[in-house]
C-alpha positions as CSV (number, residue, x, y, z in Angstrom):
1,M,9.5,-4.1,18.4
2,T,8.4,-7.5,19.9
3,E,7.6,-5.9,23.2
4,F,5.7,-3.1,21.4
5,L,3.6,-5.7,19.5
6,R,2.9,-7.7,22.6
7,R,1.7,-4.6,24.5
8,L,-0.4,-3.6,21.5
9,V,-2.2,-6.9,21.4
10,K,-2.6,-7.0,25.2
11,E,-3.6,-3.5,25.9
12,K,-5.1,-2.2,22.6
13,P,-6.9,-5.2,21.0
14,L,-9.2,-2.9,18.9
15,S,-6.2,-1.3,17.3
16,I,-5.2,-4.7,15.9
17,I,-8.5,-4.6,13.8
18,A,-7.6,-1.1,12.7
19,G,-4.1,-2.2,11.8
20,V,-5.5,-5.0,9.7
21,V,-7.7,-2.6,7.8
22,I,-4.8,-0.3,7.2
23,L,-2.7,-3.2,6.0
24,L,-5.5,-4.3,3.6
25,L,-5.6,-0.7,2.3
26,I,-1.9,-0.8,1.6
27,L,-2.2,-4.1,-0.2
28,V,-5.2,-2.8,-2.3
29,A,-3.2,0.4,-3.2
30,I,-0.2,-1.7,-4.2
31,F,-2.1,-4.2,-6.3
32,A,-4.8,-1.9,-7.6
33,D,-4.0,-2.8,-11.2
34,V,-4.6,-6.5,-10.4
35,L,-7.6,-6.2,-8.1
36,A,-9.6,-3.7,-10.1
37,P,-11.8,-5.6,-12.6
38,Y,-11.8,-2.7,-15.1
39,P,-9.6,0.3,-15.8
40,H,-10.8,3.2,-13.7
41,D,-11.1,5.5,-16.7
42,E,-12.9,3.1,-19.1
43,V,-16.0,4.8,-20.3
44,N,-19.0,2.7,-21.5
45,I,-22.0,4.9,-22.1
46,V,-24.2,1.8,-22.9
47,D,-23.8,0.7,-19.3
48,R,-24.2,4.0,-17.6
49,M,-25.9,4.1,-14.1
50,Q,-26.1,0.4,-13.9
51,A,-27.2,-1.1,-10.6
52,P,-25.0,-3.6,-8.8
53,S,-24.8,-6.9,-10.7
54,N,-22.5,-9.9,-11.3
55,R,-20.7,-7.8,-14.0
56,Y,-20.4,-4.6,-12.0
57,L,-20.4,-5.5,-8.3
58,L,-21.1,-1.9,-7.1
59,G,-22.7,-0.6,-10.3
60,T,-21.5,2.1,-12.6
61,D,-21.5,5.9,-12.7
62,Q,-23.0,8.4,-15.2
63,L,-20.3,7.6,-17.7
64,G,-20.5,3.8,-17.4
65,R,-17.3,3.5,-15.4
66,D,-17.1,0.7,-12.9
67,L,-17.5,2.1,-9.3
68,L,-15.5,-0.7,-7.6
69,S,-12.5,-0.1,-9.9
70,R,-12.6,3.6,-9.2
71,L,-12.8,2.9,-5.4
72,V,-9.8,0.6,-5.6
73,F,-7.7,3.1,-7.5
74,G,-8.9,5.8,-5.1
75,A,-7.4,3.8,-2.3
76,R,-4.0,4.2,-4.0
77,I,-4.5,7.9,-4.4
78,S,-5.5,8.4,-0.8
79,L,-2.6,6.3,0.5
80,T,-0.1,8.1,-1.7
81,V,-1.3,11.5,-0.6
82,G,-1.7,10.6,3.0
83,L,1.8,9.0,3.5
84,A,3.7,11.4,1.2
85,A,2.1,14.6,2.6
86,T,2.5,13.4,6.2
87,T,6.2,12.7,5.6
88,V,6.6,16.2,4.3
89,N,4.6,17.4,7.3
90,V,6.9,15.7,9.8
91,V,10.0,16.9,8.0
92,V,8.8,20.5,8.1
93,A,7.7,20.2,11.7
94,V,11.1,18.8,12.8
95,L,13.0,21.4,10.9
96,I,11.0,24.4,12.3
97,G,10.3,23.0,15.8
98,G,13.7,21.4,16.3
99,V,15.7,24.5,15.3
100,S,13.4,26.8,17.2
101,G,13.4,24.9,20.4
102,F,17.1,23.9,20.3
103,F,18.6,27.3,19.6
104,G,16.0,29.4,21.4
105,G,16.6,33.2,21.9
106,R,15.6,35.6,19.2
107,L,15.5,32.9,16.5
108,D,12.9,31.0,18.5
109,L,11.0,34.2,19.1
110,A,10.9,35.1,15.4
111,M,10.0,31.6,14.2
112,Q,7.2,31.3,16.8
113,R,5.7,34.6,15.8
114,F,5.7,33.4,12.2
115,V,3.9,30.2,13.3
116,D,1.4,32.3,15.3
117,A,0.7,34.4,12.3
118,W,0.3,31.3,10.1
119,M,-2.1,29.6,12.5
120,A,-4.2,32.7,12.7
121,F,-5.5,32.2,9.2
122,P,-8.5,29.8,8.7
123,G,-7.0,26.5,7.6
124,L,-9.4,25.7,4.8
125,L,-9.3,29.2,3.4
126,L,-5.5,29.1,3.4
127,L,-5.4,25.8,1.6
128,L,-8.0,27.0,-1.0
129,T,-5.9,30.1,-1.7
130,I,-2.6,28.3,-2.1
131,M,-4.1,25.6,-4.3
132,S,-5.7,28.2,-6.5
133,L,-2.2,29.7,-7.0
134,V,-0.2,26.5,-7.6
135,G,-2.8,24.6,-9.6
136,R,-4.4,21.2,-9.3
137,G,-2.2,18.1,-9.3
138,L,-0.9,15.3,-7.1
139,P,2.6,16.8,-6.5
140,Q,1.1,20.2,-5.7
141,I,-1.4,18.8,-3.1
142,I,1.2,16.7,-1.4
143,V,3.6,19.7,-1.0
144,V,0.8,22.1,0.1
145,L,-0.8,19.8,2.6
146,G,2.7,18.7,3.9
147,V,4.1,22.2,4.4
148,T,0.9,23.8,5.8
149,G,0.4,21.0,8.3
150,G,4.0,20.9,9.3
151,I,4.1,24.6,10.3
152,G,1.4,24.1,12.8
153,G,2.7,20.7,14.0
154,S,6.1,22.3,14.8
155,R,4.7,23.5,18.1
156,V,4.6,19.9,19.4
157,V,8.2,19.2,18.2
158,R,9.4,22.4,19.8
159,G,7.9,21.4,23.1
160,A,9.6,18.0,23.0
161,V,12.9,19.6,22.2
162,I,12.7,22.0,25.0
163,G,11.9,19.1,27.3
164,V,15.0,17.2,26.1
165,K,17.2,20.2,26.8
166,E,16.4,19.9,30.5
167,N,17.9,16.4,30.8
168,A,21.4,15.7,32.2
169,Y,22.8,14.0,29.1
170,F,22.1,17.1,27.1
171,Q,24.1,19.2,29.5
172,A,26.8,16.6,29.6
173,A,27.1,16.7,25.8
174,E,27.7,20.4,26.0
175,A,30.1,20.1,28.9
176,I,32.5,17.7,26.9
177,G,32.6,20.3,24.1
178,G,30.2,18.8,21.5
179,T,29.1,21.2,18.8
180,R,25.5,22.3,18.9
181,W,24.7,20.6,15.6
182,R,26.2,17.4,16.7
183,T,24.2,17.6,20.0
184,L,21.1,18.3,18.0
185,I,21.6,15.3,15.6
186,H,22.9,12.7,18.0
187,H,21.2,13.6,21.3
188,V,18.0,15.6,20.6
189,L,16.5,14.1,17.5
190,P,16.7,10.4,18.6
191,N,15.0,11.4,21.9
192,I,12.0,13.0,20.2
193,A,11.4,10.0,18.0
194,A,8.3,9.0,20.0
195,P,6.3,12.3,19.5
196,V,7.4,12.4,15.9
197,I,6.0,8.9,15.2
198,I,2.8,9.9,17.0
199,I,2.5,13.0,14.9
200,F,3.0,10.9,11.7
201,T,0.4,8.2,12.6
202,I,-2.3,10.7,13.8
203,N,-1.8,13.1,10.9
204,V,-2.2,10.6,8.1
205,G,-6.0,10.5,8.6
206,G,-6.3,14.3,8.7
207,V,-4.3,14.7,5.5
208,I,-6.6,12.2,3.7
209,I,-9.6,14.2,4.9
210,S,-8.0,17.5,3.8
211,E,-7.4,16.1,0.3
212,A,-10.9,14.8,0.1
213,A,-12.2,18.2,1.2
214,L,-10.1,20.1,-1.4
215,S,-11.2,17.6,-4.2
216,F,-14.8,17.9,-3.1
217,L,-14.6,21.7,-3.5
218,G,-12.8,21.4,-6.9
219,F,-9.4,22.6,-5.8
220,G,-7.7,19.2,-5.3
221,L,-6.8,16.6,-7.8
222,P,-7.7,16.8,-11.5
223,I,-11.0,15.3,-12.7
224,S,-9.2,12.3,-14.4
225,V,-7.8,11.2,-11.0
226,P,-10.3,8.9,-9.2
227,S,-9.9,10.3,-5.6
228,W,-12.7,9.5,-3.1
229,G,-13.2,13.2,-2.4
230,G,-13.6,13.9,-6.2
231,M,-16.1,11.1,-6.5
232,L,-18.2,12.6,-3.8
233,S,-18.0,16.0,-5.4
234,R,-18.9,15.1,-9.0
235,E,-21.0,12.0,-9.6
236,G,-21.8,11.5,-5.9
237,R,-23.3,15.0,-5.4
238,E,-24.9,15.3,-8.8
239,F,-26.5,11.9,-8.9
240,M,-27.0,11.3,-5.2
241,E,-30.8,11.2,-5.5
242,V,-30.9,8.9,-8.5
243,A,-28.1,6.5,-7.3
244,P,-27.2,7.0,-3.7
245,R,-24.5,4.4,-3.9
246,L,-22.3,6.9,-5.9
247,A,-22.0,9.0,-2.7
248,L,-22.4,6.2,-0.2
249,W,-19.4,4.0,-1.1
250,P,-16.7,6.8,-1.4
251,G,-18.0,8.3,1.8
252,L,-17.9,5.0,3.6
253,C,-14.4,4.3,2.4
254,L,-13.2,7.6,3.7
255,T,-14.9,7.1,7.1
256,V,-13.6,3.6,7.7
257,V,-10.0,4.4,6.6
258,V,-9.7,7.6,8.6
259,Y,-11.3,6.0,11.7
260,C,-8.9,3.1,11.6
261,L,-5.9,5.4,11.1
262,N,-7.0,7.5,14.1
263,M,-7.6,4.5,16.2
264,F,-4.2,3.0,15.4
265,G,-2.5,6.3,15.9
266,D,-4.1,6.8,19.3
267,A,-2.9,3.3,20.3
268,V,0.6,4.1,19.3
269,R,0.5,7.3,21.2
270,D,-0.7,5.6,24.3
271,L,2.0,3.0,24.2
272,L,4.9,5.3,23.3
273,D,4.1,8.4,25.4
274,P,5.3,7.6,29.0
275,R,3.0,10.3,30.4
276,L,0.0,8.2,29.4
277,R,1.1,4.8,30.7
278,G,-0.3,5.5,34.1
279,G,-3.8,5.8,32.7
280,G,-4.2,3.4,29.8
281,G,-0.8,2.0,29.3
282,R,1.1,-0.9,30.8
283,L,1.1,0.5,34.4
284,G,-2.6,1.1,34.2
285,A,-3.3,-2.4,32.8
286,D,-1.1,-4.0,35.5
287,R,-2.8,-2.0,38.2
288,A,-6.3,-3.0,36.9
289,A,-5.2,-6.7,36.8
290,S,-3.9,-6.6,40.4
291,V,-7.2,-5.3,41.6
């Protein structure tokens, strides 16, 4: 871990800024009840559509709710959906891709044809159809985004597992009489940890964007939940011309958070993937320094 942090600071300094922003997001999500000046659902018609002031730092919406408080609680929603759905995403990808790549044969053929058929459908249309069937809610959107993303991501895990099967230690484990499940758990899964971590870090931002898109279209979280996508869909879209800040701040929060997540995920990928070290990793940095 110390070596990884040292390389991160030395080779990817911009990712440190992204990591700080992500850490601040986590702290805001954890302490939202303390940091938010008002309850996110407190309605005050008298103060509706107020401009930014000492009382309301970012102003209020059409119902008199404090915009800053709703943004703070929206960070908790985005972080919860992003981390939980991405965890489900990785679990599904490992289950499908690991089993498919490890056992091979007809099982691999059948599972990959299912993945092909699944990926043939337009992603957004598929999400809208499933959400219309299961209903709106936080658990539903976590499971739907996790499972649908994991099926497509299983291709990456399958490729990593097939690569591990070509190594000598894998053949040695089979030669000494180890069971297939023991070999899978003790020799294959630990050696695909790097691509799994990369999938996790990169997919968090995509999951947050997907949740925002579904909420924007009215198929995501309920109206009572202050998600950034929902804020863009309702008060942001309806009152954009009267009060542009209602759309500006949620959109800016989404942009900054997803950009930082992607930047940090790319840095982790560059440092953990040995195939990329010759270009931008340690070997590339050492070569540039020697020149």
